[in-house]
BARO-11921 format. One record per residue (C-alpha): x, y, z; residue number from 1. Coordinates in steps of 0.5 Angstrom, whole numbers, plus 500, padded with zeros to 3 digits. Each point is the difference from the previous one (the first is absolute). Layout:
BARO-11921
((X, Y, Z), NUM)
...
END
This chain:
BARO-11921
((501, 476, 518), 1)
((498, 501, 508), 2)
((493, 498, 501), 3)
((500, 507, 504), 4)
((501, 504, 494), 5)
((492, 498, 499), 6)
((499, 506, 505), 7)
((500, 505, 493), 8)
((494, 496, 499), 9)
((497, 503, 507), 10)
((503, 507, 498), 11)
((496, 499, 493), 12)
((494, 498, 504), 13)
((500, 505, 505), 14)
((501, 506, 495), 15)
((493, 503, 496), 16)
((504, 502, 494), 17)
((507, 499, 498), 18)
((505, 498, 505), 19)
((505, 503, 496), 20)
((499, 506, 495), 21)
((498, 500, 494), 22)
((507, 503, 496), 23)
((505, 496, 496), 24)
((506, 499, 504), 25)
((506, 504, 500), 26)
((504, 496, 496), 27)
((495, 497, 495), 28)
((498, 508, 499), 29)
((508, 501, 498), 30)
((500, 494, 495), 31)
((494, 503, 496), 32)
((502, 506, 500), 33)
((508, 499, 498), 34)
((500, 493, 497), 35)
((494, 497, 497), 36)
((493, 504, 500), 37)
((497, 495, 495), 38)
((498, 494, 503), 39)
((497, 497, 494), 40)
((500, 492, 499), 41)
((505, 500, 506), 42)
((499, 494, 505), 43)
((500, 503, 507), 44)
((501, 496, 506), 45)
((498, 504, 507), 46)
((502, 495, 506), 47)
((497, 503, 506), 48)
((494, 504, 496), 49)
((496, 502, 506), 50)
((495, 504, 498), 51)
((502, 501, 493), 52)
((503, 508, 500), 53)
((506, 498, 496), 54)
((496, 494, 496), 55)
((494, 504, 498), 56)
((505, 506, 498), 57)
((505, 496, 496), 58)
((493, 497, 496), 59)
((498, 507, 499), 60)
((507, 500, 496), 61)
((498, 494, 496), 62)
((503, 495, 504), 63)
((497, 493, 501), 64)
((501, 499, 507), 65)
((500, 494, 504), 66)
((499, 502, 507), 67)
((502, 495, 506), 68)
((498, 501, 507), 69)
((499, 496, 506), 70)
((494, 504, 503), 71)
((493, 499, 496), 72)
((498, 506, 504), 73)
((505, 504, 496), 74)
((498, 497, 494), 75)
((493, 502, 501), 76)
((502, 508, 501), 77)
((503, 501, 492), 78)
((493, 503, 498), 79)
((502, 506, 506), 80)
((506, 502, 495), 81)
((499, 506, 495), 82)
((497, 497, 493), 83)
((500, 493, 502), 84)
((494, 499, 496), 85)
((504, 502, 493), 86)
((506, 496, 501), 87)
((497, 493, 504), 88)
((500, 496, 494), 89)
((508, 501, 500), 90)
((501, 497, 507), 91)
((500, 493, 502), 92)
((499, 500, 509), 93)
((503, 493, 502), 94)
((499, 499, 508), 95)
((506, 496, 501), 96)
((506, 500, 505), 97)
((506, 503, 496), 98)
((504, 494, 501), 99)
((495, 496, 498), 100)
((500, 502, 492), 101)
((503, 497, 495), 102)
((502, 504, 493), 103)
((503, 498, 494), 104)
((507, 502, 499), 105)
((501, 506, 495), 106)
((492, 502, 502), 107)
((500, 507, 501), 108)
((502, 507, 498), 109)
((500, 503, 507), 110)
((500, 497, 507), 111)
((498, 504, 506), 112)
((501, 498, 507), 113)
((498, 507, 504), 114)
((499, 499, 508), 115)
((500, 492, 499), 116)
((507, 498, 501), 117)
((500, 502, 508), 118)
((494, 495, 501), 119)
((504, 494, 499), 120)
((503, 496, 505), 121)
((507, 502, 500), 122)
((506, 503, 495), 123)
((501, 493, 498), 124)
((493, 499, 497), 125)
((500, 507, 497), 126)
((507, 498, 497), 127)
((497, 493, 497), 128)
((493, 504, 498), 129)
((504, 505, 496), 130)
((504, 495, 496), 131)
((494, 497, 498), 132)
((496, 506, 498), 133)
((506, 503, 496), 134)
((499, 493, 495), 135)
((493, 503, 499), 136)
((503, 506, 497), 137)
((501, 500, 492), 138)
((507, 503, 497), 139)
((500, 507, 501), 140)
((494, 500, 505), 141)
((500, 504, 506), 142)
((499, 499, 508), 143)
((497, 506, 504), 144)
((501, 498, 508), 145)
((499, 503, 507), 146)
((502, 497, 506), 147)
((501, 502, 508), 148)
((507, 500, 502), 149)
((503, 499, 507), 150)
((502, 507, 501), 151)
((493, 501, 504), 152)
((497, 494, 504), 153)
((493, 498, 499), 154)
((495, 505, 504), 155)
((496, 498, 506), 156)
((494, 500, 496), 157)
((502, 496, 494), 158)
((503, 494, 505), 159)
((498, 495, 495), 160)
((506, 503, 495), 161)
((507, 496, 502), 162)
((506, 504, 499), 163)
((503, 493, 499), 164)
((497, 501, 492), 165)
((503, 507, 500), 166)
((506, 501, 495), 167)
((506, 504, 502), 168)
((503, 506, 496), 169)
((502, 497, 494), 170)
((497, 493, 500), 171)
((494, 502, 494), 172)
((505, 502, 496), 173)
((505, 494, 500), 174)
((494, 495, 499), 175)
((500, 504, 494), 176)
((507, 500, 498), 177)
((499, 496, 494), 178)
((495, 505, 497), 179)
((501, 507, 499), 180)
((498, 505, 506), 181)
((497, 506, 496), 182)
((499, 503, 507), 183)
((499, 499, 507), 184)
((499, 504, 507), 185)
((500, 499, 507), 186)
((495, 504, 504), 187)
((496, 501, 506), 188)
((493, 501, 499), 189)
((494, 502, 505), 190)
((494, 497, 500), 191)
((493, 500, 503), 192)
((494, 494, 499), 193)
((493, 501, 501), 194)
((499, 494, 505), 195)
((505, 504, 505), 196)
((501, 507, 498), 197)
((507, 500, 503), 198)
((506, 503, 496), 199)
((506, 495, 500), 200)
((506, 500, 496), 201)
((503, 494, 495), 202)
((507, 499, 497), 203)
((499, 498, 493), 204)
((504, 499, 494), 205)
((497, 500, 493), 206)
((503, 499, 493), 207)
((499, 499, 492), 208)
((504, 494, 497), 209)
((501, 498, 493), 210)
((501, 493, 498), 211)
((506, 500, 495), 212)
END
């Protein structure tokens, strides 16, 4: 992971309140609405958990969450998520680079990597890491992911992102070719963040896959 990815730490530090919103991500909501709503006794790994919008939401559905993020500031903001105090005992926050974590094979029922893979150094590092994380899923487990694609280059206000770590169309699905891809999509999203207030766009690919 590039050193300049610590720029996100500055974004979190310079934001009063949340840098991201407090609603779970689109495909996390889709998973709970159409595939599995009761996560009681499920072990969930949230890689690049940020300020906890997905982790706290899934803990509220009964999941036992391991939430990993390189930013201690982001992890310190979990309490700003709705109903955090009710579910905090279901969440283990781990302040660590995702490349440095290690888990036993077949450990998790659900693995999430939402908005983190494009923070790695390049496509090859992404591919190697995905091969590792797939081993952590149990048989029949699920993966939910989203990452930027190279259809649109990084915006100038986010010069700490590198297009060399943006996948091309179809590559995310290829990485899960040995799993069953339940659903996927490519899209263009428009965002603005509290630190700049400037509207910008990203091309993104999302998917849900099941280990077979």
